C-alpha positions as CSV (number, residue, x, y, z in Angstrom):
1,M,-16.5,-7.1,4.5
2,P,-16.7,-4.6,1.6
3,E,-19.7,-4.1,-0.6
4,C,-20.0,-4.2,-4.4
5,P,-20.5,-0.6,-5.5
6,R,-23.0,-1.7,-8.2
7,C,-25.3,-4.2,-6.5
8,K,-24.4,-3.5,-2.8
9,Q,-23.8,-7.2,-2.0
10,T,-21.1,-8.0,0.5
11,V,-18.1,-9.6,-1.2
12,D,-14.8,-11.1,0.0
13,T,-11.9,-8.7,0.4
14,Q,-9.8,-10.8,-2.1
15,A,-12.6,-11.1,-4.7
16,I,-11.6,-10.0,-8.2
17,A,-15.2,-9.5,-9.3
18,C,-18.5,-9.4,-7.7
19,P,-20.0,-13.0,-7.8
20,R,-23.5,-11.6,-8.3
21,C,-23.2,-8.9,-11.0
22,R,-19.6,-9.6,-12.2
23,N,-18.6,-6.0,-11.6
24,P,-14.7,-5.8,-11.5
25,L,-13.5,-5.0,-8.0
26,K,-9.7,-5.4,-8.5
27,A,-7.8,-3.7,-11.3
28,F,-6.3,-5.9,-14.1
29,G,-7.5,-9.1,-12.4
30,H,-4.9,-8.8,-9.7
31,K,-5.9,-9.3,-6.0
32,G,-3.4,-6.6,-4.8
33,I,-4.6,-3.7,-6.9
34,P,-7.8,-2.2,-5.6
35,L,-10.2,-0.6,-8.1
36,H,-11.9,2.5,-6.7
37,Q,-15.3,3.1,-8.2
38,A,-17.7,6.0,-8.0
39,V,-20.8,5.1,-6.1
40,D,-23.2,7.9,-6.9
41,G,-22.1,8.4,-10.5
42,E,-20.0,11.5,-9.8
43,P,-16.4,11.4,-11.0
44,L,-13.8,10.3,-8.4
45,C,-11.6,13.2,-9.5
46,L,-13.8,15.7,-7.6
47,T,-12.6,14.3,-4.3
48,C,-9.2,13.0,-5.3
49,L,-6.0,14.3,-3.7
50,Y,-4.0,13.9,-6.9
51,H,-6.5,15.9,-8.8
52,E,-6.3,18.7,-6.3
53,D,-2.6,19.1,-6.5
54,D,-2.6,18.5,-10.2
55,S,-0.2,15.5,-10.1
56,C,-2.7,13.0,-11.7
57,N,-1.8,11.7,-15.1
58,Y,-4.7,9.2,-15.4
59,P,-6.1,9.4,-19.0
60,K,-9.8,9.5,-17.9
61,R,-9.2,12.6,-15.7
62,P,-11.3,14.6,-14.8
63,H,-14.3,12.4,-15.6
64,A,-13.0,9.0,-14.1
65,T,-15.6,6.9,-12.4
66,D,-13.1,4.1,-11.7
67,C,-9.4,4.6,-10.8
68,T,-6.5,2.6,-9.3
69,L,-4.7,5.7,-8.0
70,Y,-7.6,7.3,-6.1
71,Q,-6.8,8.9,-2.7
72,N,-9.7,10.6,-0.9
73,A,-8.6,14.2,-0.1
74,S,-10.7,14.4,3.0
75,I,-8.8,11.4,4.6
76,P,-5.3,12.4,5.8
77,V,-2.4,10.3,4.5
78,I,-0.3,8.8,7.2
79,E,3.1,7.3,6.1
80,D,4.6,4.6,8.3
81,D,8.1,5.6,7.1
82,V,7.9,9.0,8.7
83,V,7.8,7.6,12.3
84,V,11.1,8.4,14.0
85,A,12.4,5.3,15.8
86,S,15.1,5.2,18.5
87,V,18.6,4.3,17.6
88,G,18.3,0.9,19.4
89,T,15.1,0.0,17.5
90,R,16.7,0.9,14.1
91,L,19.9,-1.0,15.1
92,S,17.9,-4.1,16.0
93,K,15.9,-4.0,12.8
94,W,19.1,-3.6,10.8
95,A,20.6,-6.6,12.6
96,Q,17.6,-8.7,11.9
97,R,17.7,-7.8,8.2
98,N,21.5,-8.5,8.0
99,S,21.8,-11.4,10.4
100,T,24.4,-13.2,8.2
101,L,26.7,-10.2,8.2
102,V,26.3,-9.8,12.0
103,L,27.2,-13.5,12.4
104,F,30.4,-13.1,10.3
105,L,31.4,-9.9,12.1
106,G,30.9,-11.7,15.5
107,L,33.0,-14.6,14.4
108,I,35.8,-12.3,13.2
109,L,35.7,-10.4,16.5
110,I,35.8,-13.6,18.5
111,S,38.7,-14.9,16.4
112,L,40.6,-11.6,16.9
113,A,40.0,-11.7,20.6
114,I,41.3,-15.3,20.8
115,A,44.4,-14.5,18.7
116,L,45.3,-11.4,20.8
117,F,44.9,-13.1,24.2
């Protein structure tokens, strides 16, 4: 379980604010938007990947102590979309996403086979 950056009390991962000190833990009161906060008082921008490549447009930059976009530059970013899947895996995932279309195509092929034979 994560800790509150202010009071160091363990909190639930879905908690919007710390129950003890009321420190906001999620941005805009939404459970899906994490709010990264500086622990030692230093700005997050010093270690942020977006600050290093100058693509950050956060208005509090370069002195932000809390940020929703923060990505630690020392931790490599691994994207799941980059993984190369085999043709069979991609085809089966496509068939699962488009099961209705596959059903109709199957019915058409069966109908054509019956009509031709």
